[in-house]
C-alpha positions as MATLAB code, in Angstrom:
seq = 'MARQERAIRTRRTILEAAAAVFDERGYTSATIGEILDRAGVTKGALYFHFGSKEELAVGVFEEQLAIALPPQSSKLQELVDSGLVLARRLRSEPLVRASVGLALDQGAMDLDRTPAFRMWIDQNVQMLAEAKAQGELLPHVDVAETAELLVGSFSGVQLLSQLRCQRQDLERRIVVMFEHFLPGIAVPAVLARLDISVERAELVLAQAQAQAQGRVPGHGQVPGQGQVPGQSQMPGQGQGPEQGRVQEGAVPTQVSSGA';
ca = [
     110.675  -64.133   71.394;
     109.661  -67.377   69.665;
     105.982  -66.366   69.924;
     106.758  -62.963   68.423;
     108.661  -64.517   65.519;
     105.792  -66.921   64.906;
     103.332  -64.020   64.843;
     105.500  -62.168   62.339;
     105.654  -65.252   60.108;
     101.896  -65.752   60.355;
     101.222  -62.135   59.429;
     103.528  -62.441   56.441;
     101.839  -65.656   55.336;
      98.430  -63.976   55.486;
      99.658  -60.944   53.516;
     101.202  -63.117   50.813;
      97.982  -65.138   50.523;
      95.869  -61.986   50.364;
      98.181  -60.477   47.752;
      97.884  -63.593   45.583;
      94.087  -63.657   45.831;
      93.757  -59.903   45.189;
      96.102  -60.221   42.219;
      94.141  -63.124   40.725;
      90.569  -62.143   41.578;
      90.601  -58.391   42.150;
      89.721  -56.779   45.455;
      85.938  -56.844   45.073;
      85.729  -60.526   44.102;
      88.257  -61.740   46.679;
      86.806  -63.231   49.860;
      88.203  -63.747   53.332;
      87.450  -67.463   52.928;
      89.685  -67.702   49.856;
      92.471  -65.888   51.661;
      92.147  -68.211   54.666;
      92.322  -71.281   52.430;
      95.376  -69.913   50.598;
      97.153  -68.963   53.841;
      96.268  -72.159   55.697;
      95.484  -70.260   58.912;
      92.435  -69.989   61.156;
      89.960  -67.135   61.026;
      91.063  -66.175   64.530;
      94.684  -65.893   63.400;
      93.716  -63.660   60.494;
      91.524  -61.360   62.577;
      94.242  -61.122   65.229;
      96.363  -59.283   62.648;
      93.751  -57.706   60.366;
      90.262  -56.580   61.319;
      88.795  -56.588   57.817;
      89.476  -57.167   54.129;
      90.225  -53.459   53.776;
      92.859  -53.670   56.535;
      94.398  -56.549   54.614;
      94.542  -54.357   51.520;
      96.238  -51.565   53.482;
      98.747  -54.130   54.773;
      99.499  -55.119   51.192;
      99.909  -51.431   50.258;
     102.429  -50.953   53.059;
     104.572  -53.881   51.950;
     105.766  -51.836   48.985;
     107.578  -49.556   51.435;
     108.907  -52.353   53.634;
     112.412  -52.451   52.146;
     115.092  -49.949   53.183;
     117.625  -48.989   50.522;
     121.213  -47.903   51.223;
     121.266  -44.117   51.765;
     123.316  -42.029   49.349;
     125.055  -38.664   49.603;
     122.812  -37.440   46.764;
     119.098  -37.404   47.565;
     118.298  -37.424   43.861;
     120.306  -40.642   43.568;
     118.084  -42.049   46.310;
     115.053  -40.964   44.288;
     116.409  -42.753   41.221;
     117.287  -45.848   43.255;
     113.795  -46.037   44.733;
     112.182  -45.949   41.300;
     114.539  -48.489   39.758;
     114.237  -50.899   42.675;
     110.451  -50.602   42.709;
     110.437  -51.470   39.010;
     112.607  -54.526   39.713;
     110.406  -55.643   42.607;
     107.268  -55.246   40.502;
     108.632  -57.917   38.195;
     109.694  -60.333   40.919;
     107.582  -59.892   44.068;
     103.868  -60.833   44.120;
     103.206  -58.650   47.164;
     104.464  -55.559   45.373;
     102.511  -56.427   42.216;
      99.366  -56.841   44.300;
      99.988  -53.521   46.043;
     100.165  -51.673   42.738;
      97.274  -53.666   41.305;
      95.054  -52.738   44.248;
      95.965  -49.067   44.006;
      95.030  -48.968   40.316;
      91.971  -51.266   40.539;
      89.173  -48.943   39.441;
      86.651  -51.688   40.070;
      87.418  -51.678   43.811;
      84.699  -49.149   44.594;
      84.496  -50.114   48.284;
      88.261  -49.756   48.860;
      89.831  -46.407   49.698;
      92.892  -46.388   47.469;
      94.089  -42.927   48.449;
      96.369  -44.190   51.274;
      98.539  -46.002   48.726;
      99.049  -42.894   46.618;
      99.479  -40.748   49.720;
     102.283  -43.015   50.942;
     104.049  -42.895   47.561;
     103.677  -39.133   47.227;
     104.798  -38.446   50.807;
     107.958  -40.525   50.373;
     108.834  -38.662   47.189;
     108.103  -35.296   48.811;
     110.524  -36.186   51.594;
     113.343  -37.143   49.227;
     112.782  -34.123   46.996;
     112.633  -31.750   49.972;
     115.946  -33.128   51.226;
     117.409  -32.799   47.729;
     116.272  -29.160   47.603;
     117.804  -28.474   51.012;
     121.108  -29.869   49.703;
     121.008  -27.612   46.645;
     120.366  -30.446   44.170;
     117.194  -28.992   42.609;
     116.749  -26.074   40.242;
     115.263  -22.960   41.894;
     111.868  -23.199   40.180;
     111.087  -26.748   41.379;
     107.936  -27.135   43.489;
     108.516  -30.220   45.625;
     104.862  -31.251   46.103;
     103.915  -30.823   42.442;
     107.042  -32.659   41.310;
     106.356  -35.575   43.662;
     102.807  -35.954   42.329;
     104.031  -35.759   38.739;
     106.629  -38.440   39.400;
     104.070  -40.782   40.992;
     101.701  -40.245   38.085;
     104.452  -40.796   35.522;
     105.648  -43.992   37.177;
     102.070  -45.290   37.399;
     101.468  -44.746   33.695;
     104.821  -46.167   32.609;
     104.432  -49.353   34.632;
     100.862  -49.829   33.354;
     102.020  -49.456   29.751;
     104.805  -51.966   30.372;
     102.343  -54.389   31.943;
      99.992  -54.185   28.971;
     102.754  -54.443   26.384;
     104.948  -57.200   27.829;
     103.963  -58.098   31.406;
     106.533  -55.577   32.712;
     109.486  -57.442   31.224;
     110.996  -54.137   30.059;
     109.945  -52.054   33.052;
     113.411  -51.184   34.387;
     114.430  -49.884   30.967;
     111.247  -47.816   30.690;
     111.878  -46.275   34.122;
     115.437  -45.394   33.075;
     113.990  -43.568   30.051;
     111.442  -41.833   32.294;
     114.188  -40.513   34.583;
     116.349  -39.485   31.631;
     113.510  -37.214   30.462;
     112.287  -36.170   33.910;
     115.473  -35.262   35.789;
     116.933  -32.572   33.474;
     113.896  -30.441   34.292;
     114.507  -30.498   38.062;
     118.184  -31.277   38.774;
     121.137  -28.907   38.997;
     123.421  -29.811   36.047;
     126.419  -30.671   38.240;
     124.282  -33.135   40.227;
     122.569  -34.515   37.115;
     125.934  -35.357   35.570;
     126.847  -37.594   38.506;
     123.644  -39.622   38.804;
     123.821  -43.333   38.019;
     120.695  -44.160   36.032;
     120.958  -47.675   34.643;
     118.994  -50.891   34.396;
     121.846  -52.724   36.122;
     121.779  -50.443   39.145;
     118.320  -51.683   40.167;
     119.560  -55.201   40.842;
     122.767  -54.035   42.516;
     121.000  -51.736   44.966;
     118.268  -54.284   45.671;
     120.854  -56.981   46.359;
     122.659  -54.765   48.850;
     119.405  -53.803   50.558;
     118.436  -57.452   50.944;
     121.895  -58.334   52.246;
     121.716  -55.511   54.783;
     118.307  -56.711   55.955;
     119.810  -60.155   56.581;
     122.820  -58.679   58.379;
     125.373  -59.873   55.812;
     126.893  -56.488   54.979;
     127.586  -53.264   56.906;
     124.895  -50.594   56.868;
     127.094  -48.196   54.970;
     129.420  -48.302   52.011;
     129.353  -48.057   48.272;
     126.875  -50.008   46.209;
     128.799  -53.013   44.793;
     129.977  -52.382   41.259;
     128.738  -48.807   41.146;
     130.367  -46.810   38.382;
     131.822  -49.991   36.877;
     128.774  -51.482   35.192;
     129.427  -51.983   31.479;
     126.843  -50.545   29.131;
     125.046  -48.537   31.817;
     122.805  -45.674   30.726;
     124.342  -42.321   31.582;
     123.094  -38.793   31.630;
     125.163  -36.313   29.585;
     128.440  -35.658   31.386;
     127.995  -38.541   33.816;
     131.215  -39.810   35.321;
     132.949  -36.434   35.191;
     132.027  -35.318   38.721;
     132.916  -36.595   42.185;
     132.122  -40.224   42.892;
     128.495  -40.781   43.857;
     126.679  -43.500   45.745;
     128.802  -43.477   48.901;
     126.545  -43.938   51.889;
     126.640  -41.378   54.666;
     127.387  -43.007   57.971;
     124.455  -42.714   60.322;
     122.018  -41.681   57.598;
     118.487  -43.055   57.530;
     117.925  -45.806   54.915;
     115.773  -44.855   51.964;
     112.433  -46.585   51.543;
     111.220  -47.511   48.096;
     108.447  -45.301   46.834;
     108.234  -43.736   43.410;
     104.653  -44.621   42.631;
     102.297  -47.258   41.420;
];
């Protein structure tokens, strides 16, 4: 068990070092030697976990999906939560920033960036398909097309925020994106109950992190939900049944709205 835990820590150390080097130098300019120096591990340790620089990049991509969010009774609420939490993590977690940076690095000609977008799109397809099965989507909604549009929208919004202010306003921009995006796909009764607010990102992320550390039960309401002062609401929000209560036994939501 101790050896397994040490291997997990070593792998994480290597990923964090690779993320930092990719973020600073870009994928093409980054070298395995720089990553080894940053991680403080041997070449053998690195190649035990990753067979190449491209495998390291894929490992960084996958870290964006490594956090499980509390499941909700509304699948569209899960979709909103995943986007808001990803926006929050982009501002605070170097690994997530590097993941998005790699996916959008047009200079990385020798890196296949399609797996990153495929992962993001597939996660959104899953949530939207479940929302459609629960009657949350309008009849005309095409799940695959909507998932791709959402990933593309998120990618553009986060890039604009990065260029304008180093993503300092990203959560607010993602709230605005959802406020414009959701009325075109959501059943009005469901739309009215969704919690779309800057504050929700931190609340949901905090609960997810606490769950991962075993400090809170795996089900229950997001702390403070529906009681956040000044939260952004869709028209009619707060008039329907209480949302955000986790279904017991449901599978946690992974974060994936897009780059």
